[in-house]
C-alpha positions in Angstrom: 20.7 -128.0 8.9 21.1 -124.2 8.6 18.8 -122.0 10.6 18.4 -119.5 7.8 18.1 -120.1 4.1 18.6 -117.5 1.3 15.4 -116.3 -0.1 14.7 -117.6 -3.6 13.7 -115.2 -6.4 10.4 -117.0 -6.8 9.4 -116.8 -3.1 6.1 -115.0 -2.4 6.0 -111.7 -0.6 5.8 -112.0 3.2 2.3 -111.4 4.6 1.5 -108.0 6.0 2.7 -107.6 9.6 0.2 -105.8 11.9 1.6 -106.5 15.3 3.1 -103.9 17.6 6.7 -103.1 17.4 6.9 -102.9 21.2 5.5 -106.4 21.4 8.3 -107.8 19.2 11.0 -105.8 21.0 13.4 -105.5 18.1 16.2 -103.0 18.7 16.5 -100.6 15.8 19.3 -98.1 15.4 18.6 -94.4 14.6 20.3 -91.2 15.6 19.4 -89.6 18.9 20.0 -89.7 22.6 17.4 -91.0 25.1 16.0 -88.7 27.7 14.8 -90.6 30.7 11.7 -89.9 32.7 12.7 -87.7 35.6 10.3 -89.2 38.2 9.6 -92.5 39.9 6.5 -93.8 38.1 6.5 -97.0 40.2 6.3 -95.1 43.5 3.5 -92.9 42.2 1.5 -95.9 41.0 2.1 -97.9 44.1 1.6 -95.3 46.8 -1.0 -93.2 45.0 -3.1 -95.5 42.8 -2.4 -98.8 44.6 -2.7 -97.7 48.2 -4.9 -94.6 48.3 -8.6 -95.1 47.7 -9.3 -91.5 46.9 -6.6 -91.3 44.2 -7.6 -94.7 42.8 -11.2 -93.7 42.5 -10.3 -90.4 40.9 -8.2 -92.1 38.2 -10.9 -94.7 37.5 -13.7 -92.2 37.3 -11.8 -89.9 34.9 -10.6 -92.8 32.7 -13.9 -94.6 32.5 -15.9 -91.4 31.9 -13.6 -90.1 29.2 -13.4 -93.5 27.5 -17.2 -93.6 27.5 -17.5 -90.5 25.3 -18.3 -91.8 21.8 -15.9 -90.8 19.0 -17.3 -90.0 15.6 -15.6 -89.6 12.2 -16.5 -86.7 9.9 -15.5 -86.3 6.2 -16.4 -83.1 4.5 -18.6 -81.9 7.5 -20.7 -85.1 7.5 -20.6 -88.2 9.7 -19.0 -91.2 8.1 -19.9 -94.2 10.2 -18.6 -96.7 7.6 -15.2 -95.0 7.3 -12.1 -97.2 7.9 -11.0 -94.8 10.6 -14.3 -95.2 12.4 -13.9 -99.0 12.3 -10.3 -98.7 13.6 -11.5 -96.7 16.6 -14.2 -99.2 17.4 -11.9 -102.3 17.1 -8.3 -101.0 17.5 -6.7 -104.4 18.1 -7.6 -108.1 18.5 -7.5 -107.9 22.3 -9.4 -104.6 23.0 -12.4 -102.7 22.0 -12.3 -98.9 21.5 -13.5 -97.9 25.0 -11.0 -100.4 26.6 -8.1 -99.0 24.7 -9.0 -95.4 25.5 -9.6 -96.3 29.2 -6.0 -97.6 29.5 -4.8 -94.5 27.6 -6.6 -92.0 29.9 -5.6 -94.0 33.0 -1.9 -93.8 32.0 -2.4 -90.1 31.4 -3.7 -89.5 34.9 -1.2 -91.7 36.7 2.0 -90.7 34.8 1.0 -87.4 33.0 1.8 -89.2 29.7 -0.3 -91.4 27.4 1.1 -93.3 24.5 -0.7 -94.9 21.5 1.1 -96.9 18.8 -0.2 -97.5 15.3 0.8 -100.6 13.4 0.2 -101.8 9.8 1.4 -101.1 6.3 0.1 -97.9 4.8 -2.9 -96.8 6.8 -2.8 -98.1 10.4 -4.9 -101.2 11.0 -4.3 -101.6 14.7 -3.7 -99.3 17.8 -2.1 -100.2 21.1 -1.7 -98.4 24.4 1.9 -98.5 25.7 3.0 -98.2 29.3 4.5 -94.8 30.1 7.2 -96.2 32.5 8.6 -98.2 29.6 8.7 -95.3 27.1 11.6 -93.0 26.5 11.7 -90.0 24.3 14.6 -89.8 21.9 15.0 -86.1 20.9 16.3 -85.1 17.6 18.9 -82.4 16.8 16.3 -79.6 17.2 14.7 -81.1 20.4 11.6 -82.6 18.8 11.0 -86.3 19.3 12.8 -88.3 16.7 11.8 -91.7 18.0 10.6 -93.6 21.1 12.3 -96.4 22.9 10.1 -99.1 24.5 11.9 -101.2 27.1 10.7 -104.5 28.5 12.4 -107.8 29.7 15.9 -106.2 29.4 15.4 -105.4 25.7 14.6 -102.2 23.8 12.5 -101.6 20.7 13.0 -98.3 18.9 9.9 -96.9 17.2 11.1 -94.3 14.7 9.6 -92.2 11.8 8.7 -93.8 8.5 10.0 -92.7 5.1 7.5 -89.9 4.9 8.4 -88.6 8.3 5.3 -89.8 10.1 5.9 -91.0 13.7 3.6 -94.0 14.6 3.4 -93.0 18.2 0.9 -90.5 19.7 2.3 -89.0 22.9 -0.4 -87.0 24.8 1.0 -85.3 27.8 -0.3 -83.0 30.5 1.2 -79.5 30.9 4.6 -79.5 32.6 6.3 -76.2 33.1 9.7 -77.7 33.9 10.1 -80.4 31.2 10.0 -80.3 27.4 9.3 -83.9 26.7 7.2 -85.4 29.6 3.9 -84.3 31.2 3.2 -83.6 34.8 1.0 -86.2 36.7 -1.9 -85.2 38.9 -0.6 -87.8 41.3 2.6 -85.9 41.7 0.8 -82.7 42.4 -1.2 -84.5 45.1 1.8 -86.4 46.5 1.9 -84.6 49.9 -1.9 -85.0 50.4 -1.6 -88.7 49.5 1.1 -89.2 52.0 -1.0 -87.4 54.7 -4.0 -89.5 53.8 -2.1 -92.8 53.8 -0.4 -91.9 57.1 -3.7 -91.1 58.7 -5.1 -94.4 57.7 -2.0 -96.2 59.1 -2.2 -94.2 62.3 -5.9 -95.0 62.6 -5.2 -98.7 62.1 -2.6 -98.7 64.8 -5.0 -96.8 67.1 -7.7 -99.4 66.6 -5.1 -102.2 67.3 -4.7 -100.6 70.7 -8.4 -100.4 71.6 -8.7 -96.8 70.2 -6.7 -95.3 73.1 -3.2 -95.4 74.6 -2.8 -98.4 76.9 -2.1 -96.3 79.9 0.7 -96.4 82.6 1.7 -98.9 85.3 2.9 -97.0 88.4 4.9 -98.9 91.0 4.6 -97.4 94.4 6.7 -99.1 97.1 8.7 -96.8 99.4 10.6 -99.7 101.0 12.0 -100.6 97.6 12.6 -97.0 96.6 9.7 -97.0 94.2 11.8 -98.9 91.6 11.4 -102.4 90.2 14.3 -104.7 90.2 15.6 -105.8 86.8 14.1 -109.2 87.2 10.7 -107.8 88.1 10.8 -105.4 85.2 11.6 -108.1 82.7 8.9 -110.4 84.0 6.3 -107.6 83.9 7.1 -106.8 80.3 6.9 -110.4 79.3 3.5 -110.9 81.0 2.1 -107.7 79.4 3.3 -108.8 76.0 1.9 -112.3 76.3 -1.4 -111.6 77.9 -2.4 -108.1 76.8 -0.8 -107.3 73.5 -2.7 -107.6 70.2 -6.3 -107.1 69.1 -7.4 -110.4 70.5 -6.6 -109.2 74.1 -8.2 -105.7 73.7 -10.0 -104.7 76.8 -8.7 -107.6 78.9 -8.4 -106.6 82.6 -5.0 -106.4 84.3 -4.3 -108.4 87.5 -2.1 -106.2 89.6 0.0 -107.0 92.7 3.0 -105.8 94.7 2.3 -102.1 94.7 1.4 -101.7 91.0 -1.3 -99.2 90.1 -2.9 -98.8 86.6 -3.5 -95.3 85.4 -5.4 -95.2 82.1 -4.8 -92.4 79.6 -7.1 -91.1 76.9 -6.7 -88.9 73.8 -7.8 -85.3 73.9 -10.3 -84.0 71.4 -7.5 -82.2 69.6 -5.5 -85.4 69.3 -8.6 -87.2 67.9 -9.0 -84.5 65.2 -7.0 -86.6 62.7 -10.2 -87.5 61.0 -10.7 -83.9 59.9 -7.2 -83.8 58.6 -7.7 -86.9 56.7 -10.8 -85.5 55.0 -8.9 -82.3 54.2 -6.2 -84.4 52.5 -8.9 -86.3 50.6 -10.3 -83.0 49.3 -6.8 -81.9 48.2 -6.4 -85.1 46.2 -9.7 -84.7 44.5 -8.9 -81.1 43.7 -5.7 -82.1 41.9 -7.6 -84.5 39.7 -10.6 -82.2 39.2 -13.1 -84.5 40.8 -15.8 -83.0 43.1 -15.3 -84.4 46.6 -19.0 -85.0 46.9 -18.8 -87.7 44.2 -16.1 -89.5 46.3 -18.2 -89.6 49.5 -15.9 -87.1 51.3 -18.0 -85.5 54.1 -17.8 -81.8 55.1 -17.7 -80.3 51.6 -20.5 -78.0 50.7 -19.2 -76.6 47.4 -22.0 -78.1 45.4 -25.7 -77.9 46.1 -26.4 -81.5 45.3 -24.9 -84.6 43.7 -26.4 -83.8 40.3 -24.7 -80.4 40.2 -21.4 -82.0 41.2 -21.7 -84.7 38.5 -22.5 -82.1 35.9 -19.4 -80.0 37.0 -17.2 -83.1 36.8 -18.3 -83.8 33.2 -18.1 -80.2 32.0 -14.8 -79.2 33.6 -12.8 -82.5 33.7 -14.1 -85.2 31.4 -15.3 -83.3 28.3 -12.1 -81.1 27.9 -9.9 -84.2 28.3 -12.0 -86.3 25.8 -12.0 -83.4 23.3 -8.3 -82.9 23.6 -7.7 -86.6 22.9 -10.0 -86.5 19.9 -8.1 -83.5 18.4 -4.8 -85.2 19.0 -6.0 -88.3 17.3 -7.2 -86.3 14.3 -3.9 -84.5 13.9 -1.9 -87.7 14.4 -3.9 -89.8 11.9 -4.6 -87.1 9.4 -1.6 -88.1 7.1 -2.9 -91.7 6.9 -6.6 -90.8 6.6 -6.8 -87.6 4.5 -9.9 -85.6 4.9 -11.2 -87.4 8.0 -11.7 -85.7 11.4 -12.4 -87.2 14.8 -14.8 -85.5 17.2 -16.6 -86.3 20.4 -20.3 -87.1 20.1 -21.4 -85.2 23.2 -25.1 -85.6 22.4 -24.8 -89.3 23.2 -23.5 -88.6 26.8 -26.4 -89.0 29.3 -24.7 -86.8 31.9 -24.9 -83.8 29.6 -28.6 -84.2 28.8 -29.5 -81.2 31.0 -27.2 -78.8 29.2 -28.3 -80.2 25.8 -32.0 -79.7 26.6 -31.3 -76.1 27.8 -29.5 -75.3 24.5 -32.3 -76.7 22.4 -34.8 -74.7 24.4 -32.8 -71.5 23.8 -32.5 -72.2 20.1 -36.2 -73.0 19.9 -37.0 -69.6 21.4 -34.7 -67.7 19.1 -37.2 -66.9 16.4 -34.8 -64.6 14.6 -32.6 -67.7 13.6 -33.2 -69.8 10.6 -33.5 -73.6 10.8 -30.0 -73.9 9.3 -28.5 -71.5 11.8 -30.2 -73.4 14.7 -28.8 -76.7 13.5 -25.3 -75.3 13.1 -25.4 -73.8 16.7 -26.6 -77.1 18.0 -23.6 -78.8 16.4 -25.7 -80.7 13.9 -25.2 -80.9 10.1 -26.2 -77.8 8.2 
């Protein structure tokens, strides 16, 4: 029995396909030459996000906070809560809600410096998917602009190219990179040295604790008749006894039984040697600085930049979260404008509890400005005129 049959003229049209091109992994052929990512995403994700608690918490804080900012759709200057684009943002695909999709998108952006969204569906997009940056490859066109994107997985490649109208169903948001035209620069890469120092400090501290938080000391053999030297047999036996009876955390603090001219001379670390904790905290502050997260929010001691936790949290939202969320909203608006004419996506900052103090102060200033009309106050407050 043949695997494929010719389509009959009376056969009905195939149902609309809404699934992701990357999920199907069909290799399409278009002109262009791939440009590979010039950094090791796996190493950054493993050493930075996977093994460093400061970097991990920074990525999670930024991604969760930015994804929690509500996105509103405006048509003609008025909110349109029943607009198809609003429904798409609330339920982008069968597996994720809107905040879940945006959290993955912002997380990829912080780890790799690049975030990718793919739109699927005939005509206006009906589903959105977040794609992994390490599997995406930019395919530049003759003039250098992205012509298509290759998504690689399981040894196969799916090429996502432009449609007949020239619209590219992939949104590529990237952080500024002064040395690359196609890929963004990751905060993890900027903090790589500080992450290495912080991880090495943790490993050194672990080894120090395994040795009872101090060097084990020195065994001095004093026997003038033997020339103050152990024989080879005595030396091997002493090493074996020390390894069996005194090595490991279970034997920490166990006393030595000395004989035959052996003398134990303990050694301790100087205060300068023990100053690795201060160096570790300094590395943690550098990591937080690269991500734009106040160290006080991460529990890093010794930082007096902010008066209190509330001020630090407000600075985090004003200088890190809000600019990132608004940038993503503008990128979404420009990307989806050809498919949803007249619609605009904007962040609803009035619904963010962390910004209530700034909002109350703005309303108080507008209330006291008696020379303004009610329409002007509403416009300055970001409300409808």
